[in-house]
N, CA, C and O atoms as a GROMACS GRO file, in nm:
protein
  548
    1MET      N    1  -3.858  -3.879  -3.968
    1MET     CA    2  -3.749  -3.818  -3.894
    1MET      C    3  -3.799  -3.684  -3.839
    1MET      O    4  -3.857  -3.604  -3.912
    2LYS      N    5  -3.776  -3.662  -3.714
    2LYS     CA    6  -3.820  -3.538  -3.650
    2LYS      C    7  -3.699  -3.454  -3.611
    2LYS      O    8  -3.598  -3.505  -3.561
    3LEU      N    9  -3.711  -3.327  -3.635
    3LEU     CA   10  -3.606  -3.234  -3.593
    3LEU      C   11  -3.613  -3.216  -3.442
    3LEU      O   12  -3.719  -3.233  -3.382
    4SER      N   13  -3.501  -3.182  -3.383
    4SER     CA   14  -3.500  -3.150  -3.240
    4SER      C   15  -3.574  -3.018  -3.218
    4SER      O   16  -3.594  -2.941  -3.312
    5ASN      N   17  -3.614  -2.993  -3.095
    5ASN     CA   18  -3.679  -2.865  -3.063
    5ASN      C   19  -3.587  -2.749  -3.098
    5ASN      O   20  -3.634  -2.646  -3.146
    6THR      N   21  -3.458  -2.765  -3.073
    6THR     CA   22  -3.361  -2.659  -3.102
    6THR      C   23  -3.360  -2.626  -3.251
    6THR      O   24  -3.368  -2.509  -3.288
    7ALA      N   25  -3.352  -2.728  -3.335
    7ALA     CA   26  -3.352  -2.706  -3.481
    7ALA      C   27  -3.486  -2.649  -3.526
    7ALA      O   28  -3.491  -2.558  -3.609
    8GLU      N   29  -3.593  -2.703  -3.472
    8GLU     CA   30  -3.726  -2.656  -3.508
    8GLU      C   31  -3.744  -2.508  -3.475
    8GLU      O   32  -3.793  -2.431  -3.557
    9TYR      N   33  -3.704  -2.469  -3.354
    9TYR     CA   34  -3.717  -2.329  -3.313
    9TYR      C   35  -3.631  -2.237  -3.399
    9TYR      O   36  -3.676  -2.130  -3.439
   10ALA      N   37  -3.508  -2.278  -3.427
   10ALA     CA   38  -3.420  -2.195  -3.510
   10ALA      C   39  -3.480  -2.174  -3.648
   10ALA      O   40  -3.477  -2.063  -3.701
   11LEU      N   41  -3.534  -2.279  -3.707
   11LEU     CA   42  -3.598  -2.266  -3.838
   11LEU      C   43  -3.721  -2.176  -3.830
   11LEU      O   44  -3.742  -2.091  -3.917
   12ARG      N   45  -3.802  -2.195  -3.727
   12ARG     CA   46  -3.922  -2.111  -3.711
   12ARG      C   47  -3.884  -1.964  -3.696
   12ARG      O   48  -3.948  -1.877  -3.756
   13ILE      N   49  -3.781  -1.935  -3.618
   13ILE     CA   50  -3.736  -1.797  -3.598
   13ILE      C   51  -3.696  -1.735  -3.730
   13ILE      O   52  -3.741  -1.625  -3.763
   14LEU      N   53  -3.612  -1.804  -3.805
   14LEU     CA   54  -3.561  -1.745  -3.930
   14LEU      C   55  -3.666  -1.740  -4.039
   14LEU      O   56  -3.665  -1.647  -4.121
   15ILE      N   57  -3.756  -1.836  -4.044
   15ILE     CA   58  -3.865  -1.829  -4.141
   15ILE      C   59  -3.954  -1.709  -4.108
   15ILE      O   60  -3.998  -1.638  -4.199
   16TYR      N   61  -3.980  -1.687  -3.981
   16TYR     CA   62  -4.059  -1.572  -3.938
   16TYR      C   63  -3.987  -1.442  -3.975
   16TYR      O   64  -4.048  -1.351  -4.032
   17MET      N   65  -3.859  -1.433  -3.943
   17MET     CA   66  -3.781  -1.313  -3.975
   17MET      C   67  -3.769  -1.293  -4.126
   17MET      O   68  -3.754  -1.180  -4.174
   18GLY      N   69  -3.776  -1.402  -4.201
   18GLY     CA   70  -3.766  -1.394  -4.346
   18GLY      C   71  -3.884  -1.327  -4.413
   18GLY      O   72  -3.878  -1.293  -4.531
   19LYS      N   73  -3.994  -1.308  -4.337
   19LYS     CA   74  -4.109  -1.237  -4.392
   19LYS      C   75  -4.073  -1.095  -4.430
   19LYS      O   76  -4.125  -1.041  -4.528
   20ASP      N   77  -3.985  -1.034  -4.352
   20ASP     CA   78  -3.942  -0.896  -4.376
   20ASP      C   79  -3.794  -0.886  -4.336
   20ASP      O   80  -3.762  -0.857  -4.221
   21VAL      N   81  -3.706  -0.910  -4.432
   21VAL     CA   82  -3.563  -0.920  -4.402
   21VAL      C   83  -3.499  -0.787  -4.364
   21VAL      O   84  -3.388  -0.786  -4.310
   22GLN      N   85  -3.564  -0.677  -4.391
   22GLN     CA   86  -3.510  -0.545  -4.356
   22GLN      C   87  -3.546  -0.504  -4.213
   22GLN      O   88  -3.487  -0.412  -4.158
   23ARG      N   89  -3.641  -0.572  -4.156
   23ARG     CA   90  -3.694  -0.535  -4.024
   23ARG      C   91  -3.599  -0.576  -3.912
   23ARG      O   92  -3.534  -0.680  -3.920
   24LEU      N   93  -3.594  -0.495  -3.809
   24LEU     CA   94  -3.519  -0.525  -3.687
   24LEU      C   95  -3.618  -0.587  -3.588
   24LEU      O   96  -3.714  -0.523  -3.547
   25TYR      N   97  -3.594  -0.712  -3.552
   25TYR     CA   98  -3.683  -0.786  -3.462
   25TYR      C   99  -3.626  -0.787  -3.320
   25TYR      O  100  -3.511  -0.826  -3.300
   26SER      N  101  -3.704  -0.744  -3.225
   26SER     CA  102  -3.658  -0.750  -3.086
   26SER      C  103  -3.682  -0.892  -3.034
   26SER      O  104  -3.766  -0.966  -3.086
   27ALA      N  105  -3.608  -0.929  -2.931
   27ALA     CA  106  -3.626  -1.061  -2.870
   27ALA      C  107  -3.769  -1.073  -2.817
   27ALA      O  108  -3.831  -1.179  -2.829
   28LYS      N  109  -3.820  -0.967  -2.760
   28LYS     CA  110  -3.956  -0.968  -2.706
   28LYS      C  111  -4.059  -0.997  -2.816
   28LYS      O  112  -4.151  -1.076  -2.795
   29GLN      N  113  -4.043  -0.933  -2.932
   29GLN     CA  114  -4.134  -0.957  -3.044
   29GLN      C  115  -4.130  -1.104  -3.087
   29GLN      O  116  -4.234  -1.164  -3.113
   30LEU      N  117  -4.011  -1.159  -3.095
   30LEU     CA  118  -3.996  -1.298  -3.139
   30LEU      C  119  -4.053  -1.395  -3.037
   30LEU      O  120  -4.118  -1.493  -3.074
   31VAL      N  121  -4.029  -1.369  -2.910
   31VAL     CA  122  -4.081  -1.455  -2.803
   31VAL      C  123  -4.234  -1.457  -2.809
   31VAL      O  124  -4.295  -1.564  -2.802
   32GLU      N  125  -4.294  -1.341  -2.822
   32GLU     CA  126  -4.440  -1.332  -2.823
   32GLU      C  127  -4.500  -1.394  -2.950
   32GLU      O  128  -4.601  -1.464  -2.942
   33ALA      N  129  -4.440  -1.368  -3.064
   33ALA     CA  130  -4.494  -1.418  -3.190
   33ALA      C  131  -4.477  -1.569  -3.207
   33ALA      O  132  -4.563  -1.636  -3.263
   34LEU      N  133  -4.365  -1.622  -3.158
   34LEU     CA  134  -4.332  -1.762  -3.183
   34LEU      C  135  -4.353  -1.854  -3.063
   34LEU      O  136  -4.338  -1.975  -3.074
   35LYS      N  137  -4.389  -1.796  -2.949
   35LYS     CA  138  -4.415  -1.876  -2.829
   35LYS      C  139  -4.295  -1.961  -2.789
   35LYS      O  140  -4.308  -2.081  -2.761
   36ILE      N  141  -4.177  -1.898  -2.788
   36ILE     CA  142  -4.052  -1.962  -2.747
   36ILE      C  143  -4.006  -1.890  -2.621
   36ILE      O  144  -4.019  -1.768  -2.612
   37SER      N  145  -3.953  -1.964  -2.524
   37SER     CA  146  -3.909  -1.898  -2.401
   37SER      C  147  -3.796  -1.800  -2.432
   37SER      O  148  -3.716  -1.821  -2.523
   38ASP      N  149  -3.793  -1.694  -2.355
   38ASP     CA  150  -3.693  -1.589  -2.376
   38ASP      C  151  -3.551  -1.643  -2.365
   38ASP      O  152  -3.465  -1.611  -2.448
   39LYS      N  153  -3.526  -1.724  -2.265
   39LYS     CA  154  -3.391  -1.779  -2.244
   39LYS      C  155  -3.349  -1.867  -2.361
   39LYS      O  156  -3.235  -1.858  -2.408
   40TYR      N  157  -3.439  -1.951  -2.407
   40TYR     CA  158  -3.410  -2.041  -2.520
   40TYR      C  159  -3.385  -1.959  -2.648
   40TYR      O  160  -3.290  -1.985  -2.721
   41LEU      N  161  -3.471  -1.861  -2.672
   41LEU     CA  162  -3.457  -1.777  -2.791
   41LEU      C  163  -3.323  -1.704  -2.791
   41LEU      O  164  -3.255  -1.701  -2.893
   42ARG      N  165  -3.286  -1.647  -2.680
   42ARG     CA  166  -3.160  -1.572  -2.674
   42ARG      C  167  -3.039  -1.662  -2.698
   42ARG      O  168  -2.942  -1.620  -2.761
   43ARG      N  169  -3.044  -1.785  -2.648
   43ARG     CA  170  -2.934  -1.879  -2.672
   43ARG      C  171  -2.925  -1.911  -2.822
   43ARG      O  172  -2.815  -1.915  -2.878
   44LEU      N  173  -3.038  -1.934  -2.885
   44LEU     CA  174  -3.040  -1.961  -3.029
   44LEU      C  175  -2.988  -1.841  -3.108
   44LEU      O  176  -2.911  -1.857  -3.203
   45MET      N  177  -3.031  -1.722  -3.069
   45MET     CA  178  -2.990  -1.601  -3.140
   45MET      C  179  -2.840  -1.579  -3.127
   45MET      O  180  -2.776  -1.531  -3.220
   46THR      N  181  -2.783  -1.613  -3.013
   46THR     CA  182  -2.638  -1.603  -2.995
   46THR      C  183  -2.567  -1.694  -3.093
   46THR      O  184  -2.471  -1.652  -3.159
   47ASN      N  185  -2.612  -1.818  -3.104
   47ASN     CA  186  -2.550  -1.912  -3.198
   47ASN      C  187  -2.568  -1.868  -3.344
   47ASN      O  188  -2.475  -1.881  -3.424
   48LEU      N  189  -2.684  -1.818  -3.377
   48LEU     CA  190  -2.709  -1.772  -3.514
   48LEU      C  191  -2.628  -1.647  -3.546
   48LEU      O  192  -2.586  -1.627  -3.661
   49THR      N  193  -2.605  -1.562  -3.445
   49THR     CA  194  -2.521  -1.443  -3.464
   49THR      C  195  -2.376  -1.484  -3.486
   49THR      O  196  -2.309  -1.433  -3.576
   50LYS      N  197  -2.326  -1.575  -3.403
   50LYS     CA  198  -2.188  -1.622  -3.417
   50LYS      C  199  -2.162  -1.685  -3.553
   50LYS      O  200  -2.051  -1.676  -3.606
   51SER      N  201  -2.263  -1.749  -3.609
   51SER     CA  202  -2.248  -1.815  -3.739
   51SER      C  203  -2.260  -1.717  -3.856
   51SER      O  204  -2.233  -1.754  -3.970
   52GLY      N  205  -2.302  -1.593  -3.828
   52GLY     CA  206  -2.315  -1.493  -3.933
   52GLY      C  207  -2.447  -1.495  -4.007
   52GLY      O  208  -2.462  -1.425  -4.107
   53ILE      N  209  -2.542  -1.573  -3.961
   53ILE     CA  210  -2.673  -1.580  -4.027
   53ILE      C  211  -2.757  -1.458  -3.993
   53ILE      O  212  -2.829  -1.405  -4.077
   54ILE      N  213  -2.748  -1.414  -3.868
   54ILE     CA  214  -2.817  -1.292  -3.827
   54ILE      C  215  -2.715  -1.195  -3.770
   54ILE      O  216  -2.602  -1.231  -3.739
   55PHE      N  217  -2.759  -1.073  -3.756
   55PHE     CA  218  -2.676  -0.968  -3.698
   55PHE      C  219  -2.750  -0.914  -3.577
   55PHE      O  220  -2.871  -0.890  -3.582
   56SER      N  221  -2.679  -0.896  -3.468
   56SER     CA  222  -2.736  -0.844  -3.344
   56SER      C  223  -2.705  -0.696  -3.331
   56SER      O  224  -2.590  -0.654  -3.344
   57VAL      N  225  -2.808  -0.617  -3.306
   57VAL     CA  226  -2.793  -0.474  -3.283
   57VAL      C  227  -2.813  -0.451  -3.134
   57VAL      O  228  -2.921  -0.478  -3.080
   58GLN      N  229  -2.710  -0.401  -3.068
   58GLN     CA  230  -2.713  -0.381  -2.923
   58GLN      C  231  -2.785  -0.251  -2.887
   58GLN      O  232  -2.800  -0.160  -2.970
   59GLY      N  233  -2.829  -0.244  -2.763
   59GLY     CA  234  -2.888  -0.120  -2.713
   59GLY      C  235  -3.036  -0.131  -2.688
   59GLY      O  236  -3.100  -0.232  -2.716
   60ARG      N  237  -3.088  -0.024  -2.635
   60ARG     CA  238  -3.230  -0.017  -2.597
   60ARG      C  239  -3.323  -0.044  -2.715
   60ARG      O  240  -3.423  -0.114  -2.700
   61ASP      N  241  -3.290   0.010  -2.830
   61ASP     CA  242  -3.372  -0.010  -2.949
   61ASP      C  243  -3.313  -0.118  -3.040
   61ASP      O  244  -3.338  -0.119  -3.160
   62GLY      N  245  -3.236  -0.208  -2.982
   62GLY     CA  246  -3.169  -0.312  -3.058
   62GLY      C  247  -3.260  -0.428  -3.094
   62GLY      O  248  -3.381  -0.426  -3.072
   63GLY      N  249  -3.197  -0.527  -3.151
   63GLY     CA  250  -3.271  -0.645  -3.192
   63GLY      C  251  -3.188  -0.728  -3.288
   63GLY      O  252  -3.064  -0.727  -3.283
   64TYR      N  253  -3.255  -0.799  -3.374
   64TYR     CA  254  -3.188  -0.889  -3.467
   64TYR      C  255  -3.240  -0.866  -3.609
   64TYR      O  256  -3.358  -0.836  -3.631
   65VAL      N  257  -3.149  -0.882  -3.703
   65VAL     CA  258  -3.184  -0.870  -3.844
   65VAL      C  259  -3.109  -0.980  -3.918
   65VAL      O  260  -2.998  -1.018  -3.879
   66ILE      N  261  -3.167  -1.029  -4.024
   66ILE     CA  262  -3.100  -1.131  -4.105
   66ILE      C  263  -2.981  -1.068  -4.174
   66ILE      O  264  -2.993  -0.961  -4.234
   67ALA      N  265  -2.865  -1.133  -4.165
   67ALA     CA  266  -2.739  -1.075  -4.214
   67ALA      C  267  -2.707  -1.112  -4.359
   67ALA      O  268  -2.618  -1.051  -4.419
   68LYS      N  269  -2.777  -1.208  -4.414
   68LYS     CA  270  -2.749  -1.251  -4.551
   68LYS      C  271  -2.878  -1.248  -4.633
   68LYS      O  272  -2.988  -1.233  -4.579
   69LYS      N  273  -2.863  -1.261  -4.761
   69LYS     CA  274  -2.981  -1.273  -4.846
   69LYS      C  275  -3.048  -1.406  -4.814
   69LYS      O  276  -2.980  -1.508  -4.801
   70PRO      N  277  -3.182  -1.409  -4.802
   70PRO     CA  278  -3.251  -1.534  -4.769
   70PRO      C  279  -3.219  -1.649  -4.866
   70PRO      O  280  -3.215  -1.765  -4.825
   71GLU      N  281  -3.196  -1.616  -4.990
   71GLU     CA  282  -3.163  -1.722  -5.087
   71GLU      C  283  -3.024  -1.781  -5.064
   71GLU      O  284  -2.992  -1.888  -5.117
   72ASP      N  285  -2.942  -1.713  -4.986
   72ASP     CA  286  -2.807  -1.761  -4.955
   72ASP      C  287  -2.801  -1.839  -4.822
   72ASP      O  288  -2.696  -1.890  -4.785
   73ILE      N  289  -2.913  -1.848  -4.753
   73ILE     CA  290  -2.918  -1.921  -4.626
   73ILE      C  291  -2.990  -2.053  -4.648
   73ILE      O  292  -3.112  -2.056  -4.661
   74LYS      N  293  -2.915  -2.160  -4.653
   74LYS     CA  294  -2.972  -2.293  -4.670
   74LYS      C  295  -3.020  -2.344  -4.535
   74LYS      O  296  -2.967  -2.306  -4.431
   75LEU      N  297  -3.122  -2.429  -4.537
   75LEU     CA  298  -3.174  -2.485  -4.413
   75LEU      C  299  -3.064  -2.560  -4.338
   75LEU      O  300  -3.060  -2.558  -4.215
   76ALA      N  301  -2.977  -2.626  -4.411
   76ALA     CA  302  -2.865  -2.698  -4.349
   76ALA      C  303  -2.771  -2.601  -4.277
   76ALA      O  304  -2.713  -2.637  -4.175
   77ASP      N  305  -2.755  -2.480  -4.329
   77ASP     CA  306  -2.670  -2.379  -4.263
   77ASP      C  307  -2.726  -2.344  -4.125
   77ASP      O  308  -2.650  -2.325  -4.029
   78ILE      N  309  -2.856  -2.335  -4.117
   78ILE     CA  310  -2.922  -2.299  -3.991
   78ILE      C  311  -2.901  -2.411  -3.888
   78ILE      O  312  -2.864  -2.386  -3.774
   79ILE      N  313  -2.926  -2.533  -3.930
   79ILE     CA  314  -2.910  -2.647  -3.839
   79ILE      C  315  -2.764  -2.664  -3.800
   79ILE      O  316  -2.733  -2.692  -3.684
   80GLU      N  317  -2.674  -2.648  -3.895
   80GLU     CA  318  -2.531  -2.659  -3.865
   80GLU      C  319  -2.490  -2.555  -3.761
   80GLU      O  320  -2.408  -2.584  -3.674
   81ALA      N  321  -2.545  -2.436  -3.770
   81ALA     CA  322  -2.510  -2.327  -3.678
   81ALA      C  323  -2.554  -2.355  -3.535
   81ALA      O  324  -2.489  -2.310  -3.441
   82ILE      N  325  -2.663  -2.427  -3.518
   82ILE     CA  326  -2.714  -2.443  -3.382
   82ILE      C  327  -2.690  -2.580  -3.320
   82ILE      O  328  -2.688  -2.592  -3.197
   83GLU      N  329  -2.671  -2.684  -3.402
   83GLU     CA  330  -2.645  -2.814  -3.341
   83GLU      C  331  -2.566  -2.910  -3.429
   83GLU      O  332  -2.524  -3.016  -3.382
   84GLY      N  333  -2.544  -2.874  -3.554
   84GLY     CA  334  -2.467  -2.960  -3.643
   84GLY      C  335  -2.557  -3.054  -3.721
   84GLY      O  336  -2.654  -3.108  -3.667
   85MET      N  337  -2.526  -3.074  -3.847
   85MET     CA  338  -2.603  -3.163  -3.934
   85MET      C  339  -2.573  -3.310  -3.907
   85MET      O  340  -2.651  -3.397  -3.948
   86ASP      N  341  -2.463  -3.341  -3.840
   86ASP     CA  342  -2.426  -3.481  -3.815
   86ASP      C  343  -2.537  -3.557  -3.745
   86ASP      O  344  -2.555  -3.677  -3.767
   87LYS      N  345  -2.610  -3.489  -3.662
   87LYS     CA  346  -2.720  -3.551  -3.588
   87LYS      C  347  -2.824  -3.611  -3.683
   87LYS      O  348  -2.890  -3.709  -3.649
   88TYR      N  349  -2.838  -3.553  -3.801
   88TYR     CA  350  -2.940  -3.595  -3.896
   88TYR      C  351  -2.884  -3.674  -4.014
   88TYR      O  352  -2.958  -3.741  -4.085
   89THR      N  353  -2.756  -3.665  -4.035
   89THR     CA  354  -2.697  -3.737  -4.148
   89THR      C  355  -2.615  -3.857  -4.102
   89THR      O  356  -2.570  -3.936  -4.185
   90GLY      N  357  -2.597  -3.873  -3.973
   90GLY     CA  358  -2.522  -3.985  -3.920
   90GLY      C  359  -2.609  -4.108  -3.904
   90GLY      O  360  -2.721  -4.113  -3.954
   91CYS      N  361  -2.558  -4.205  -3.835
   91CYS     CA  362  -2.626  -4.332  -3.812
   91CYS      C  363  -2.751  -4.310  -3.726
   91CYS      O  364  -2.746  -4.245  -3.622
   92LEU      N  365  -2.862  -4.366  -3.772
   92LEU     CA  366  -2.987  -4.351  -3.698
   92LEU      C  367  -2.990  -4.437  -3.572
   92LEU      O  368  -3.073  -4.415  -3.484
   93LEU      N  369  -2.903  -4.535  -3.564
   93LEU     CA  370  -2.892  -4.616  -3.443
   93LEU      C  371  -2.788  -4.560  -3.347
   93LEU      O  372  -2.772  -4.610  -3.236
   94GLY      N  373  -2.718  -4.456  -3.391
   94GLY     CA  374  -2.624  -4.388  -3.304
   94GLY      C  375  -2.482  -4.443  -3.303
   94GLY      O  376  -2.401  -4.402  -3.221
   95PHE      N  377  -2.451  -4.534  -3.394
   95PHE     CA  378  -2.315  -4.588  -3.399
   95PHE      C  379  -2.220  -4.488  -3.464
   95PHE      O  380  -2.246  -4.440  -3.575
   96GLU      N  381  -2.112  -4.456  -3.396
   96GLU     CA  382  -2.017  -4.359  -3.447
   96GLU      C  383  -1.941  -4.408  -3.570
   96GLU      O  384  -1.905  -4.329  -3.656
   97ASN      N  385  -1.917  -4.538  -3.578
   97ASN     CA  386  -1.836  -4.593  -3.686
   97ASN      C  387  -1.920  -4.646  -3.802
   97ASN      O  388  -1.866  -4.712  -3.891
   98CYS      N  389  -2.048  -4.618  -3.803
   98CYS     CA  390  -2.135  -4.664  -3.912
   98CYS      C  391  -2.099  -4.588  -4.040
   98CYS      O  392  -2.092  -4.465  -4.040
   99SER      N  393  -2.077  -4.662  -4.148
   99SER     CA  394  -2.044  -4.602  -4.277
   99SER      C  395  -2.076  -4.703  -4.386
   99SER      O  396  -2.118  -4.815  -4.357
  100ASP      N  397  -2.056  -4.663  -4.511
  100ASP     CA  398  -2.077  -4.757  -4.621
  100ASP      C  399  -1.984  -4.878  -4.608
  100ASP      O  400  -2.020  -4.990  -4.644
  101GLU      N  401  -1.864  -4.854  -4.556
  101GLU     CA  402  -1.766  -4.961  -4.539
  101GLU      C  403  -1.793  -5.045  -4.414
  101GLU      O  404  -1.756  -5.162  -4.409
  102ASN      N  405  -1.856  -4.986  -4.313
  102ASN     CA  406  -1.883  -5.053  -4.186
  102ASN      C  407  -2.029  -5.025  -4.146
  102ASN      O  408  -2.054  -4.953  -4.049
  103PRO      N  409  -2.126  -5.081  -4.221
  103PRO     CA  410  -2.267  -5.044  -4.201
  103PRO      C  411  -2.331  -5.112  -4.080
  103PRO      O  412  -2.296  -5.224  -4.044
  104CYS      N  413  -2.426  -5.041  -4.019
  104CYS     CA  414  -2.508  -5.099  -3.914
  104CYS      C  415  -2.622  -5.176  -3.981
  104CYS      O  416  -2.631  -5.179  -4.104
  105ALA      N  417  -2.709  -5.238  -3.903
  105ALA     CA  418  -2.817  -5.318  -3.958
  105ALA      C  419  -2.917  -5.237  -4.042
  105ALA      O  420  -2.980  -5.292  -4.132
  106LEU      N  421  -2.932  -5.110  -4.014
  106LEU     CA  422  -3.028  -5.026  -4.087
  106LEU      C  423  -2.964  -4.939  -4.195
  106LEU      O  424  -3.035  -4.871  -4.270
  107HIS      N  425  -2.833  -4.941  -4.204
  107HIS     CA  426  -2.761  -4.847  -4.291
  107HIS      C  427  -2.812  -4.849  -4.436
  107HIS      O  428  -2.847  -4.744  -4.490
  108SER      N  429  -2.816  -4.964  -4.498
  108SER     CA  430  -2.855  -4.969  -4.639
  108SER      C  431  -3.004  -4.940  -4.657
  108SER      O  432  -3.044  -4.882  -4.758
  109SER      N  433  -3.085  -4.982  -4.560
  109SER     CA  434  -3.230  -4.958  -4.570
  109SER      C  435  -3.266  -4.811  -4.560
  109SER      O  436  -3.361  -4.765  -4.623
  110LEU      N  437  -3.191  -4.737  -4.480
  110LEU     CA  438  -3.225  -4.596  -4.456
  110LEU      C  439  -3.134  -4.497  -4.529
  110LEU      O  440  -3.150  -4.376  -4.516
  111GLY      N  441  -3.041  -4.549  -4.606
  111GLY     CA  442  -2.948  -4.462  -4.678
  111GLY      C  443  -3.016  -4.364  -4.771
  111GLY      O  444  -2.978  -4.248  -4.777
  112SER      N  445  -3.118  -4.410  -4.844
  112SER     CA  446  -3.187  -4.322  -4.938
  112SER      C  447  -3.266  -4.214  -4.865
  112SER      O  448  -3.275  -4.100  -4.912
  113ILE      N  449  -3.323  -4.249  -4.750
  113ILE     CA  450  -3.398  -4.150  -4.671
  113ILE      C  451  -3.303  -4.044  -4.617
  113ILE      O  452  -3.332  -3.925  -4.622
  114ARG      N  453  -3.191  -4.089  -4.565
  114ARG     CA  454  -3.090  -3.997  -4.511
  114ARG      C  455  -3.039  -3.904  -4.622
  114ARG      O  456  -3.021  -3.784  -4.599
  115GLN      N  457  -3.016  -3.959  -4.740
  115GLN     CA  458  -2.966  -3.880  -4.852
  115GLN      C  459  -3.071  -3.778  -4.899
  115GLN      O  460  -3.038  -3.665  -4.933
  116GLU      N  461  -3.197  -3.819  -4.901
  116GLU     CA  462  -3.306  -3.728  -4.941
  116GLU      C  463  -3.318  -3.612  -4.842
  116GLU      O  464  -3.333  -3.497  -4.882
  117PHE      N  465  -3.311  -3.642  -4.714
  117PHE     CA  466  -3.315  -3.539  -4.610
  117PHE      C  467  -3.201  -3.441  -4.631
  117PHE      O  468  -3.222  -3.320  -4.634
  118PHE      N  469  -3.080  -3.493  -4.646
  118PHE     CA  470  -2.963  -3.409  -4.666
  118PHE      C  471  -2.978  -3.323  -4.791
  118PHE      O  472  -2.946  -3.204  -4.790
  119SER      N  473  -3.026  -3.382  -4.898
  119SER     CA  474  -3.044  -3.310  -5.024
  119SER      C  475  -3.143  -3.194  -5.009
  119SER      O  476  -3.117  -3.083  -5.055
  120ILE      N  477  -3.255  -3.220  -4.945
  120ILE     CA  478  -3.356  -3.115  -4.925
  120ILE      C  479  -3.299  -3.001  -4.842
  120ILE      O  480  -3.316  -2.884  -4.878
  121PHE      N  481  -3.233  -3.033  -4.732
  121PHE     CA  482  -3.184  -2.930  -4.642
  121PHE      C  483  -3.063  -2.853  -4.697
  121PHE      O  484  -3.038  -2.741  -4.655
  122THR      N  485  -2.990  -2.912  -4.789
  122THR     CA  486  -2.878  -2.838  -4.849
  122THR      C  487  -2.921  -2.760  -4.973
  122THR      O  488  -2.850  -2.669  -5.015
  123GLN      N  489  -3.034  -2.793  -5.031
  123GLN     CA  490  -3.081  -2.723  -5.150
  123GLN      C  491  -3.184  -2.614  -5.120
  123GLN      O  492  -3.186  -2.510  -5.185
  124LYS      N  493  -3.270  -2.638  -5.022
  124LYS     CA  494  -3.374  -2.540  -4.989
  124LYS      C  495  -3.315  -2.426  -4.908
  124LYS      O  496  -3.237  -2.446  -4.815
  125SER      N  497  -3.355  -2.305  -4.946
  125SER     CA  498  -3.307  -2.187  -4.876
  125SER      C  499  -3.419  -2.125  -4.794
  125SER      O  500  -3.536  -2.163  -4.806
  126LEU      N  501  -3.384  -2.031  -4.712
  126LEU     CA  502  -3.481  -1.957  -4.634
  126LEU      C  503  -3.581  -1.888  -4.726
  126LEU      O  504  -3.698  -1.873  -4.691
  127ASP      N  505  -3.535  -1.848  -4.842
  127ASP     CA  506  -3.621  -1.782  -4.940
  127ASP      C  507  -3.730  -1.875  -4.993
  127ASP      O  508  -3.834  -1.828  -5.038
  128ASP      N  509  -3.707  -2.006  -4.988
  128ASP     CA  510  -3.804  -2.104  -5.036
  128ASP      C  511  -3.915  -2.131  -4.936
  128ASP      O  512  -4.016  -2.191  -4.970
  129MET      N  513  -3.896  -2.088  -4.813
  129MET     CA  514  -3.990  -2.118  -4.706
  129MET      C  515  -4.100  -2.013  -4.699
  129MET      O  516  -4.077  -1.894  -4.720
  130GLU      N  517  -4.218  -2.060  -4.669
  130GLU     CA  518  -4.331  -1.969  -4.652
  130GLU      C  519  -4.374  -1.975  -4.507
  130GLU      O  520  -4.399  -2.084  -4.453
  131TYR      N  521  -4.383  -1.861  -4.444
  131TYR     CA  522  -4.425  -1.858  -4.304
  131TYR      C  523  -4.575  -1.880  -4.293
  131TYR      O  524  -4.653  -1.818  -4.365
  132ILE      N  525  -4.614  -1.969  -4.202
  132ILE     CA  526  -4.754  -1.996  -4.174
  132ILE      C  527  -4.778  -1.954  -4.030
  132ILE      O  528  -4.704  -1.993  -3.940
  133GLU      N  529  -4.881  -1.875  -4.008
  133GLU     CA  530  -4.910  -1.828  -3.873
  133GLU      C  531  -4.924  -1.944  -3.778
  133GLU      O  532  -4.995  -2.041  -3.807
  134ILE      N  533  -4.858  -1.937  -3.664
  134ILE     CA  534  -4.856  -2.045  -3.566
  134ILE      C  535  -4.995  -2.066  -3.507
  134ILE      O  536  -5.029  -2.177  -3.466
  135THR      N  537  -5.074  -1.962  -3.502
  135THR     CA  538  -5.208  -1.975  -3.442
  135THR      C  539  -5.297  -2.069  -3.524
  135THR      O  540  -5.403  -2.109  -3.476
  136LYS      N  541  -5.257  -2.104  -3.645
  136LYS     CA  542  -5.336  -2.196  -3.727
  136LYS      C  543  -5.323  -2.340  -3.679
  136LYS      O  544  -5.399  -2.427  -3.724
  137TYR      N  545  -5.229  -2.368  -3.590
  137TYR     CA  546  -5.206  -2.506  -3.545
  137TYR      C  547  -5.254  -2.529  -3.406
  137TYR      O  548  -5.242  -2.639  -3.353
   0.00000   0.00000   0.00000
């Protein structure tokens, strides 16, 4: 299962910011360090600010800072803030009415994988993540 670019970028941003939670990060610093377009980054930061995960400081010397303790920010919270977890916990074939009571052809085969994904993302926090320099890839 692959995360969307939006989810991937949001996680990368917050894992990077989690290196120093007291630091004020400018959009320019994040764009340069993470190789994300400025427009895309700002849209993500708006969503993360609205959800209360980060705090935006306005002005010339402004930027972004993590608003909560990293151990209180679950990976699922980040994904929920920017696109919703339903995309990853719903039917992999895209059926809206797929459920245990009305399963699609893959429902029972992939149920354990879907549950494991959900479990990892609801249990792991930003504090559990280790930032790896992007230049290594």
